[in-house]
Gaussian input, Z-matrix of N, CA and C with variables (Angstrom, degrees):
# hf/3-21g

backbone

0 1
 N
 C     1     B1
 C     2     B2     1     A1
 N     3     B3     2     A2     1     D1
 C     4     B4     3     A3     2     D2
 C     5     B5     4     A4     3     D3
 N     6     B6     5     A5     4     D4
 C     7     B7     6     A6     5     D5
 C     8     B8     7     A7     6     D6
 N     9     B9     8     A8     7     D7
 C    10    B10     9     A9     8     D8
 C    11    B11    10    A10     9     D9
 N    12    B12    11    A11    10    D10
 C    13    B13    12    A12    11    D11
 C    14    B14    13    A13    12    D12
 N    15    B15    14    A14    13    D13
 C    16    B16    15    A15    14    D14
 C    17    B17    16    A16    15    D15
 N    18    B18    17    A17    16    D16
 C    19    B19    18    A18    17    D17
 C    20    B20    19    A19    18    D18
 N    21    B21    20    A20    19    D19
 C    22    B22    21    A21    20    D20
 C    23    B23    22    A22    21    D21
 N    24    B24    23    A23    22    D22
 C    25    B25    24    A24    23    D23
 C    26    B26    25    A25    24    D24
 N    27    B27    26    A26    25    D25
 C    28    B28    27    A27    26    D26
 C    29    B29    28    A28    27    D27
 N    30    B30    29    A29    28    D28
 C    31    B31    30    A30    29    D29
 C    32    B32    31    A31    30    D30
 N    33    B33    32    A32    31    D31
 C    34    B34    33    A33    32    D32
 C    35    B35    34    A34    33    D33
 N    36    B36    35    A35    34    D34
 C    37    B37    36    A36    35    D35
 C    38    B38    37    A37    36    D36
 N    39    B39    38    A38    37    D37
 C    40    B40    39    A39    38    D38
 C    41    B41    40    A40    39    D39
 N    42    B42    41    A41    40    D40
 C    43    B43    42    A42    41    D41
 C    44    B44    43    A43    42    D42
 N    45    B45    44    A44    43    D43
 C    46    B46    45    A45    44    D44
 C    47    B47    46    A46    45    D45
 N    48    B48    47    A47    46    D46
 C    49    B49    48    A48    47    D47
 C    50    B50    49    A49    48    D48
 N    51    B51    50    A50    49    D49
 C    52    B52    51    A51    50    D50
 C    53    B53    52    A52    51    D51
 N    54    B54    53    A53    52    D52
 C    55    B55    54    A54    53    D53
 C    56    B56    55    A55    54    D54
 N    57    B57    56    A56    55    D55
 C    58    B58    57    A57    56    D56
 C    59    B59    58    A58    57    D57
 N    60    B60    59    A59    58    D58
 C    61    B61    60    A60    59    D59
 C    62    B62    61    A61    60    D60
 N    63    B63    62    A62    61    D61
 C    64    B64    63    A63    62    D62
 C    65    B65    64    A64    63    D63
 N    66    B66    65    A65    64    D64
 C    67    B67    66    A66    65    D65
 C    68    B68    67    A67    66    D66
 N    69    B69    68    A68    67    D67
 C    70    B70    69    A69    68    D68
 C    71    B71    70    A70    69    D69
 N    72    B72    71    A71    70    D70
 C    73    B73    72    A72    71    D71
 C    74    B74    73    A73    72    D72
 N    75    B75    74    A74    73    D73
 C    76    B76    75    A75    74    D74
 C    77    B77    76    A76    75    D75
 N    78    B78    77    A77    76    D76
 C    79    B79    78    A78    77    D77
 C    80    B80    79    A79    78    D78
 N    81    B81    80    A80    79    D79
 C    82    B82    81    A81    80    D80
 C    83    B83    82    A82    81    D81
 N    84    B84    83    A83    82    D82
 C    85    B85    84    A84    83    D83
 C    86    B86    85    A85    84    D84
 N    87    B87    86    A86    85    D85
 C    88    B88    87    A87    86    D86
 C    89    B89    88    A88    87    D87
 N    90    B90    89    A89    88    D88
 C    91    B91    90    A90    89    D89
 C    92    B92    91    A91    90    D90
 N    93    B93    92    A92    91    D91
 C    94    B94    93    A93    92    D92
 C    95    B95    94    A94    93    D93
 N    96    B96    95    A95    94    D94
 C    97    B97    96    A96    95    D95
 C    98    B98    97    A97    96    D96
 N    99    B99    98    A98    97    D97
 C   100   B100    99    A99    98    D98
 C   101   B101   100   A100    99    D99
 N   102   B102   101   A101   100   D100
 C   103   B103   102   A102   101   D101
 C   104   B104   103   A103   102   D102
 N   105   B105   104   A104   103   D103
 C   106   B106   105   A105   104   D104
 C   107   B107   106   A106   105   D105
 N   108   B108   107   A107   106   D106
 C   109   B109   108   A108   107   D107
 C   110   B110   109   A109   108   D108
 N   111   B111   110   A110   109   D109
 C   112   B112   111   A111   110   D110
 C   113   B113   112   A112   111   D111
 N   114   B114   113   A113   112   D112
 C   115   B115   114   A114   113   D113
 C   116   B116   115   A115   114   D114
 N   117   B117   116   A116   115   D115
 C   118   B118   117   A117   116   D116
 C   119   B119   118   A118   117   D117
 N   120   B120   119   A119   118   D118
 C   121   B121   120   A120   119   D119
 C   122   B122   121   A121   120   D120
 N   123   B123   122   A122   121   D121
 C   124   B124   123   A123   122   D122
 C   125   B125   124   A124   123   D123
 N   126   B126   125   A125   124   D124
 C   127   B127   126   A126   125   D125
 C   128   B128   127   A127   126   D126
 N   129   B129   128   A128   127   D127
 C   130   B130   129   A129   128   D128
 C   131   B131   130   A130   129   D129
 N   132   B132   131   A131   130   D130
 C   133   B133   132   A132   131   D131
 C   134   B134   133   A133   132   D132
 N   135   B135   134   A134   133   D133
 C   136   B136   135   A135   134   D134
 C   137   B137   136   A136   135   D135
 N   138   B138   137   A137   136   D136
 C   139   B139   138   A138   137   D137
 C   140   B140   139   A139   138   D138
 N   141   B141   140   A140   139   D139
 C   142   B142   141   A141   140   D140
 C   143   B143   142   A142   141   D141
 N   144   B144   143   A143   142   D142
 C   145   B145   144   A144   143   D143
 C   146   B146   145   A145   144   D144
 N   147   B147   146   A146   145   D145
 C   148   B148   147   A147   146   D146
 C   149   B149   148   A148   147   D147
 N   150   B150   149   A149   148   D148
 C   151   B151   150   A150   149   D149
 C   152   B152   151   A151   150   D150
 N   153   B153   152   A152   151   D151
 C   154   B154   153   A153   152   D152
 C   155   B155   154   A154   153   D153
 N   156   B156   155   A155   154   D154
 C   157   B157   156   A156   155   D155
 C   158   B158   157   A157   156   D156
 N   159   B159   158   A158   157   D157
 C   160   B160   159   A159   158   D158
 C   161   B161   160   A160   159   D159
 N   162   B162   161   A161   160   D160
 C   163   B163   162   A162   161   D161
 C   164   B164   163   A163   162   D162
 N   165   B165   164   A164   163   D163
 C   166   B166   165   A165   164   D164
 C   167   B167   166   A166   165   D165
 N   168   B168   167   A167   166   D166
 C   169   B169   168   A168   167   D167
 C   170   B170   169   A169   168   D168
 N   171   B171   170   A170   169   D169
 C   172   B172   171   A171   170   D170
 C   173   B173   172   A172   171   D171
 N   174   B174   173   A173   172   D172
 C   175   B175   174   A174   173   D173
 C   176   B176   175   A175   174   D174
 N   177   B177   176   A176   175   D175
 C   178   B178   177   A177   176   D176
 C   179   B179   178   A178   177   D177
 N   180   B180   179   A179   178   D178
 C   181   B181   180   A180   179   D179
 C   182   B182   181   A181   180   D180
 N   183   B183   182   A182   181   D181
 C   184   B184   183   A183   182   D182
 C   185   B185   184   A184   183   D183
 N   186   B186   185   A185   184   D184
 C   187   B187   186   A186   185   D185
 C   188   B188   187   A187   186   D186
 N   189   B189   188   A188   187   D187
 C   190   B190   189   A189   188   D188
 C   191   B191   190   A190   189   D189
 N   192   B192   191   A191   190   D190
 C   193   B193   192   A192   191   D191
 C   194   B194   193   A193   192   D192
 N   195   B195   194   A194   193   D193
 C   196   B196   195   A195   194   D194
 C   197   B197   196   A196   195   D195
 N   198   B198   197   A197   196   D196
 C   199   B199   198   A198   197   D197
 C   200   B200   199   A199   198   D198
 N   201   B201   200   A200   199   D199
 C   202   B202   201   A201   200   D200
 C   203   B203   202   A202   201   D201
 N   204   B204   203   A203   202   D202
 C   205   B205   204   A204   203   D203
 C   206   B206   205   A205   204   D204
 N   207   B207   206   A206   205   D205
 C   208   B208   207   A207   206   D206
 C   209   B209   208   A208   207   D207
 N   210   B210   209   A209   208   D208
 C   211   B211   210   A210   209   D209
 C   212   B212   211   A211   210   D210
 N   213   B213   212   A212   211   D211
 C   214   B214   213   A213   212   D212
 C   215   B215   214   A214   213   D213
 N   216   B216   215   A215   214   D214
 C   217   B217   216   A216   215   D215
 C   218   B218   217   A217   216   D216
 N   219   B219   218   A218   217   D217
 C   220   B220   219   A219   218   D218
 C   221   B221   220   A220   219   D219
 N   222   B222   221   A221   220   D220
 C   223   B223   222   A222   221   D221
 C   224   B224   223   A223   222   D222
 N   225   B225   224   A224   223   D223
 C   226   B226   225   A225   224   D224
 C   227   B227   226   A226   225   D225
 N   228   B228   227   A227   226   D226
 C   229   B229   228   A228   227   D227
 C   230   B230   229   A229   228   D228
 N   231   B231   230   A230   229   D229
 C   232   B232   231   A231   230   D230
 C   233   B233   232   A232   231   D231
 N   234   B234   233   A233   232   D232
 C   235   B235   234   A234   233   D233
 C   236   B236   235   A235   234   D234
 N   237   B237   236   A236   235   D235
 C   238   B238   237   A237   236   D236
 C   239   B239   238   A238   237   D237
 N   240   B240   239   A239   238   D238
 C   241   B241   240   A240   239   D239
 C   242   B242   241   A241   240   D240
 N   243   B243   242   A242   241   D241
 C   244   B244   243   A243   242   D242
 C   245   B245   244   A244   243   D243
 N   246   B246   245   A245   244   D244
 C   247   B247   246   A246   245   D245
 C   248   B248   247   A247   246   D246
 N   249   B249   248   A248   247   D247
 C   250   B250   249   A249   248   D248
 C   251   B251   250   A250   249   D249
 N   252   B252   251   A251   250   D250
 C   253   B253   252   A252   251   D251
 C   254   B254   253   A253   252   D252
 N   255   B255   254   A254   253   D253
 C   256   B256   255   A255   254   D254
 C   257   B257   256   A256   255   D255
 N   258   B258   257   A257   256   D256
 C   259   B259   258   A258   257   D257
 C   260   B260   259   A259   258   D258
 N   261   B261   260   A260   259   D259
 C   262   B262   261   A261   260   D260
 C   263   B263   262   A262   261   D261
 N   264   B264   263   A263   262   D262
 C   265   B265   264   A264   263   D263
 C   266   B266   265   A265   264   D264
 N   267   B267   266   A266   265   D265
 C   268   B268   267   A267   266   D266
 C   269   B269   268   A268   267   D267

   B1=1.5173
   B2=1.6022
   B3=1.2902
   B4=1.4227
   B5=1.5011
   B6=1.3134
   B7=1.4387
   B8=1.4908
   B9=1.3162
   B10=1.5266
   B11=1.4767
   B12=1.3096
   B13=1.3811
   B14=1.4550
   B15=1.2886
   B16=1.4289
   B17=1.5849
   B18=1.3145
   B19=1.5126
   B20=1.4143
   B21=1.4151
   B22=1.4936
   B23=1.5316
   B24=1.3470
   B25=1.4976
   B26=1.5557
   B27=1.2586
   B28=1.4930
   B29=1.5583
   B30=1.2324
   B31=1.4673
   B32=1.5793
   B33=1.3049
   B34=1.4985
   B35=1.4845
   B36=1.3296
   B37=1.4986
   B38=1.4810
   B39=1.2572
   B40=1.5062
   B41=1.4691
   B42=1.3633
   B43=1.5140
   B44=1.4638
   B45=1.2726
   B46=1.5722
   B47=1.5096
   B48=1.3345
   B49=1.4280
   B50=1.5486
   B51=1.2857
   B52=1.5108
   B53=1.5380
   B54=1.3099
   B55=1.4220
   B56=1.4319
   B57=1.3171
   B58=1.4734
   B59=1.5366
   B60=1.3254
   B61=1.4418
   B62=1.5031
   B63=1.4008
   B64=1.4712
   B65=1.5721
   B66=1.3130
   B67=1.4864
   B68=1.5122
   B69=1.3361
   B70=1.4136
   B71=1.5523
   B72=1.2981
   B73=1.4678
   B74=1.5606
   B75=1.2865
   B76=1.4837
   B77=1.4838
   B78=1.3327
   B79=1.3820
   B80=1.5298
   B81=1.3718
   B82=1.5097
   B83=1.5385
   B84=1.3650
   B85=1.4778
   B86=1.4925
   B87=1.3112
   B88=1.4896
   B89=1.5345
   B90=1.3528
   B91=1.5124
   B92=1.4976
   B93=1.4164
   B94=1.4790
   B95=1.4705
   B96=1.3574
   B97=1.5244
   B98=1.5959
   B99=1.2756
   B100=1.5691
   B101=1.4162
   B102=1.2355
   B103=1.5431
   B104=1.6468
   B105=1.2553
   B106=1.4836
   B107=1.5004
   B108=1.3522
   B109=1.4709
   B110=1.5675
   B111=1.2937
   B112=1.4721
   B113=1.5850
   B114=1.2966
   B115=1.4979
   B116=1.4957
   B117=1.3850
   B118=1.4862
   B119=1.5682
   B120=1.2295
   B121=1.4938
   B122=1.5930
   B123=1.3842
   B124=1.4746
   B125=1.5318
   B126=1.2915
   B127=1.5010
   B128=1.5390
   B129=1.2973
   B130=1.4653
   B131=1.6150
   B132=1.2988
   B133=1.4764
   B134=1.5372
   B135=1.3027
   B136=1.4681
   B137=1.5754
   B138=1.4036
   B139=1.4019
   B140=1.4951
   B141=1.3701
   B142=1.4839
   B143=1.5199
   B144=1.2749
   B145=1.4595
   B146=1.5569
   B147=1.3049
   B148=1.4804
   B149=1.5342
   B150=1.3865
   B151=1.4827
   B152=1.4341
   B153=1.2888
   B154=1.5626
   B155=1.5318
   B156=1.2335
   B157=1.5059
   B158=1.5538
   B159=1.3204
   B160=1.5165
   B161=1.4845
   B162=1.3285
   B163=1.4495
   B164=1.5549
   B165=1.2948
   B166=1.5304
   B167=1.5365
   B168=1.3002
   B169=1.4985
   B170=1.5552
   B171=1.2677
   B172=1.4394
   B173=1.5403
   B174=1.2783
   B175=1.4606
   B176=1.5406
   B177=1.4148
   B178=1.4275
   B179=1.5632
   B180=1.3131
   B181=1.4807
   B182=1.5568
   B183=1.3428
   B184=1.5037
   B185=1.5217
   B186=1.2868
   B187=1.4949
   B188=1.5844
   B189=1.3301
   B190=1.4126
   B191=1.6075
   B192=1.3228
   B193=1.5524
   B194=1.5736
   B195=1.2662
   B196=1.3607
   B197=1.6069
   B198=1.3968
   B199=1.4077
   B200=1.5440
   B201=1.3179
   B202=1.5286
   B203=1.4328
   B204=1.4275
   B205=1.3872
   B206=1.5390
   B207=1.3896
   B208=1.4640
   B209=1.5035
   B210=1.3150
   B211=1.4575
   B212=1.4172
   B213=1.3078
   B214=1.4718
   B215=1.5537
   B216=1.3289
   B217=1.4444
   B218=1.4716
   B219=1.3651
   B220=1.5540
   B221=1.4424
   B222=1.4142
   B223=1.5065
   B224=1.5107
   B225=1.2967
   B226=1.5562
   B227=1.5812
   B228=1.2852
   B229=1.4839
   B230=1.4847
   B231=1.3453
   B232=1.3562
   B233=1.4686
   B234=1.2991
   B235=1.4695
   B236=1.5479
   B237=1.3708
   B238=1.4084
   B239=1.4530
   B240=1.2789
   B241=1.4608
   B242=1.6412
   B243=1.1993
   B244=1.4720
   B245=1.5966
   B246=1.2463
   B247=1.4710
   B248=1.5885
   B249=1.3341
   B250=1.4516
   B251=1.4419
   B252=1.3353
   B253=1.4318
   B254=1.5077
   B255=1.3672
   B256=1.4204
   B257=1.6362
   B258=1.3524
   B259=1.4328
   B260=1.5508
   B261=1.2626
   B262=1.4962
   B263=1.4549
   B264=1.3682
   B265=1.3789
   B266=1.5508
   B267=1.3103
   B268=1.5427
   B269=1.5585
   A1=104.89
   A2=114.48
   A3=121.27
   A4=114.36
   A5=118.40
   A6=122.28
   A7=110.65
   A8=114.98
   A9=121.47
   A10=103.80
   A11=120.67
   A12=123.90
   A13=113.09
   A14=116.55
   A15=121.81
   A16=107.63
   A17=110.11
   A18=117.90
   A19=105.73
   A20=115.21
   A21=121.50
   A22=108.71
   A23=111.76
   A24=112.95
   A25=111.98
   A26=117.25
   A27=119.86
   A28=107.22
   A29=118.32
   A30=120.57
   A31=110.75
   A32=114.36
   A33=120.23
   A34=105.08
   A35=114.13
   A36=116.04
   A37=107.74
   A38=123.82
   A39=125.48
   A40=110.15
   A41=115.22
   A42=119.38
   A43=112.21
   A44=115.86
   A45=117.92
   A46=105.93
   A47=120.30
   A48=119.79
   A49=112.88
   A50=116.27
   A51=122.92
   A52=111.90
   A53=116.15
   A54=119.90
   A55=117.60
   A56=115.13
   A57=119.84
   A58=111.87
   A59=119.42
   A60=122.13
   A61=113.65
   A62=117.39
   A63=123.89
   A64=102.69
   A65=117.27
   A66=115.54
   A67=114.18
   A68=118.83
   A69=129.01
   A70=107.69
   A71=114.10
   A72=118.81
   A73=110.44
   A74=118.12
   A75=122.80
   A76=113.25
   A77=118.35
   A78=124.02
   A79=116.25
   A80=113.30
   A81=122.20
   A82=109.02
   A83=116.17
   A84=120.48
   A85=107.37
   A86=121.57
   A87=120.90
   A88=108.73
   A89=116.33
   A90=120.30
   A91=111.03
   A92=114.16
   A93=118.84
   A94=111.52
   A95=115.55
   A96=118.71
   A97=112.08
   A98=112.43
   A99=117.09
   A100=109.54
   A101=119.10
   A102=126.80
   A103=106.62
   A104=114.44
   A105=115.29
   A106=111.56
   A107=119.31
   A108=129.04
   A109=109.01
   A110=113.14
   A111=116.54
   A112=109.68
   A113=115.72
   A114=121.73
   A115=104.83
   A116=120.51
   A117=115.73
   A118=115.56
   A119=116.65
   A120=122.04
   A121=112.35
   A122=113.12
   A123=119.09
   A124=110.68
   A125=114.81
   A126=122.00
   A127=108.70
   A128=116.67
   A129=124.34
   A130=106.49
   A131=112.80
   A132=121.32
   A133=109.95
   A134=116.53
   A135=123.77
   A136=105.28
   A137=116.93
   A138=121.68
   A139=112.63
   A140=115.02
   A141=119.82
   A142=112.47
   A143=116.11
   A144=122.80
   A145=104.92
   A146=118.47
   A147=119.91
   A148=108.76
   A149=116.64
   A150=116.09
   A151=113.77
   A152=117.15
   A153=123.93
   A154=107.69
   A155=120.43
   A156=124.68
   A157=108.34
   A158=114.94
   A159=116.12
   A160=113.63
   A161=116.81
   A162=117.17
   A163=112.11
   A164=115.67
   A165=122.69
   A166=113.58
   A167=116.95
   A168=119.16
   A169=110.97
   A170=116.20
   A171=120.22
   A172=112.56
   A173=118.36
   A174=124.51
   A175=106.41
   A176=113.14
   A177=116.90
   A178=111.94
   A179=111.72
   A180=117.49
   A181=106.65
   A182=114.47
   A183=118.78
   A184=111.04
   A185=118.34
   A186=124.10
   A187=105.23
   A188=118.14
   A189=119.80
   A190=110.27
   A191=113.06
   A192=116.80
   A193=106.74
   A194=122.34
   A195=123.38
   A196=109.81
   A197=115.38
   A198=120.02
   A199=115.21
   A200=113.75
   A201=121.97
   A202=109.73
   A203=116.10
   A204=125.45
   A205=108.24
   A206=114.82
   A207=118.64
   A208=113.57
   A209=117.87
   A210=118.92
   A211=116.02
   A212=116.96
   A213=125.11
   A214=110.44
   A215=115.64
   A216=119.36
   A217=117.11
   A218=113.87
   A219=117.09
   A220=110.43
   A221=114.42
   A222=114.65
   A223=114.91
   A224=112.97
   A225=120.07
   A226=111.15
   A227=117.02
   A228=119.78
   A229=115.23
   A230=117.49
   A231=119.50
   A232=116.06
   A233=117.37
   A234=121.61
   A235=108.79
   A236=116.99
   A237=119.53
   A238=120.20
   A239=118.61
   A240=119.79
   A241=107.89
   A242=121.68
   A243=118.67
   A244=111.48
   A245=116.49
   A246=120.13
   A247=108.59
   A248=114.47
   A249=117.24
   A250=112.73
   A251=123.33
   A252=126.51
   A253=111.39
   A254=113.89
   A255=120.44
   A256=110.55
   A257=114.08
   A258=121.19
   A259=107.81
   A260=117.07
   A261=120.43
   A262=114.10
   A263=121.24
   A264=125.06
   A265=115.36
   A266=115.01
   A267=120.14
   A268=114.11
   D1=123.99
   D2=173.79
   D3=-82.11
   D4=135.49
   D5=174.34
   D6=-112.89
   D7=140.69
   D8=174.96
   D9=-109.32
   D10=129.10
   D11=171.06
   D12=-86.52
   D13=135.12
   D14=178.81
   D15=-103.66
   D16=125.52
   D17=-175.76
   D18=-108.80
   D19=133.60
   D20=175.93
   D21=-66.69
   D22=130.53
   D23=178.46
   D24=-78.10
   D25=-27.68
   D26=175.13
   D27=-130.49
   D28=152.91
   D29=174.83
   D30=-85.59
   D31=125.73
   D32=-177.75
   D33=-119.14
   D34=153.09
   D35=-179.26
   D36=-65.33
   D37=-32.44
   D38=178.62
   D39=-64.19
   D40=-41.70
   D41=175.87
   D42=-63.32
   D43=-45.99
   D44=-175.27
   D45=-65.55
   D46=-43.23
   D47=178.88
   D48=-58.84
   D49=-49.09
   D50=176.64
   D51=-56.37
   D52=-47.21
   D53=175.32
   D54=-63.20
   D55=-41.50
   D56=175.79
   D57=-66.06
   D58=-40.90
   D59=174.23
   D60=-60.27
   D61=-39.35
   D62=-176.96
   D63=-66.76
   D64=-45.40
   D65=-173.94
   D66=-68.10
   D67=-32.68
   D68=176.33
   D69=-65.24
   D70=-46.36
   D71=-178.67
   D72=-66.14
   D73=-37.93
   D74=173.38
   D75=-59.57
   D76=-44.94
   D77=175.22
   D78=-58.62
   D79=-47.28
   D80=178.33
   D81=-61.17
   D82=-52.75
   D83=-175.14
   D84=-64.32
   D85=-37.20
   D86=-178.46
   D87=-64.04
   D88=-40.63
   D89=175.44
   D90=-56.72
   D91=-47.28
   D92=179.36
   D93=-60.02
   D94=-45.54
   D95=179.52
   D96=-56.15
   D97=-34.72
   D98=178.74
   D99=-73.65
   D100=-51.34
   D101=-176.62
   D102=-58.35
   D103=-50.43
   D104=-172.26
   D105=-87.98
   D106=-0.47
   D107=-178.25
   D108=48.72
   D109=54.81
   D110=175.52
   D111=-72.53
   D112=-29.55
   D113=172.25
   D114=-103.03
   D115=116.17
   D116=-177.28
   D117=-49.32
   D118=138.52
   D119=179.72
   D120=-57.84
   D121=-38.27
   D122=179.03
   D123=-59.94
   D124=-42.97
   D125=179.27
   D126=-61.09
   D127=-49.32
   D128=-174.66
   D129=-60.21
   D130=-48.93
   D131=179.62
   D132=-56.90
   D133=-48.38
   D134=-175.23
   D135=-59.81
   D136=-48.41
   D137=-176.39
   D138=-62.19
   D139=-40.39
   D140=175.82
   D141=-61.50
   D142=-38.09
   D143=-175.81
   D144=-70.55
   D145=-38.45
   D146=-175.38
   D147=-71.33
   D148=-35.89
   D149=173.78
   D150=-64.43
   D151=-37.12
   D152=-172.30
   D153=-106.75
   D154=53.73
   D155=-179.21
   D156=-60.93
   D157=-44.06
   D158=-174.44
   D159=-75.98
   D160=-12.16
   D161=-178.74
   D162=-99.54
   D163=91.56
   D164=-176.20
   D165=-72.26
   D166=-17.36
   D167=-177.93
   D168=-100.00
   D169=16.69
   D170=-177.59
   D171=-66.45
   D172=126.25
   D173=-179.69
   D174=-108.19
   D175=112.88
   D176=-175.60
   D177=-91.34
   D178=122.21
   D179=-174.41
   D180=-127.18
   D181=-175.29
   D182=178.69
   D183=-63.83
   D184=-33.23
   D185=-177.19
   D186=-60.54
   D187=-52.15
   D188=-174.90
   D189=-68.46
   D190=-35.46
   D191=178.41
   D192=-67.73
   D193=-37.87
   D194=-175.80
   D195=-72.98
   D196=-36.00
   D197=170.13
   D198=-60.51
   D199=-41.04
   D200=176.83
   D201=-56.61
   D202=-52.81
   D203=-169.62
   D204=-66.06
   D205=-45.30
   D206=178.71
   D207=-60.76
   D208=-44.41
   D209=173.19
   D210=-53.94
   D211=-43.83
   D212=-179.61
   D213=-62.57
   D214=-47.56
   D215=175.00
   D216=-63.84
   D217=-36.20
   D218=-179.15
   D219=-63.45
   D220=-41.51
   D221=179.45
   D222=-61.89
   D223=-43.69
   D224=-178.99
   D225=-70.63
   D226=-46.60
   D227=178.05
   D228=-62.93
   D229=-38.42
   D230=175.41
   D231=-68.95
   D232=-33.86
   D233=173.82
   D234=-62.84
   D235=-47.02
   D236=-179.32
   D237=-72.44
   D238=-21.84
   D239=-170.56
   D240=-113.63
   D241=-13.72
   D242=-170.90
   D243=-62.97
   D244=-40.31
   D245=-176.61
   D246=-73.32
   D247=-36.79
   D248=176.04
   D249=-66.30
   D250=-44.15
   D251=174.81
   D252=-55.76
   D253=-52.29
   D254=-174.70
   D255=-58.96
   D256=-39.96
   D257=-178.60
   D258=-66.18
   D259=-45.73
   D260=179.59
   D261=-63.58
   D262=-29.85
   D263=-176.03
   D264=-95.57
   D265=7.06
   D266=172.63
   D267=-64.59

């Protein structure tokens, strides 16, 4: 399925508030995903290792796991909400 991103032509207060709320929501939900282990820790660790193949001294902790989950959610949430936010801000 192809997604088109809608970019706001001008910054509006409404758009900035919606984007800020979306970003805060993503951070909160990512933290919940990590605490509740909705995505298995082993899977996250393996993905982090694959991304950092050349770094053999990498220590995987909750900060790296949270960063990975947040990046994943950012990609998907931005895809899903960009058109909606652009339409609301017209």
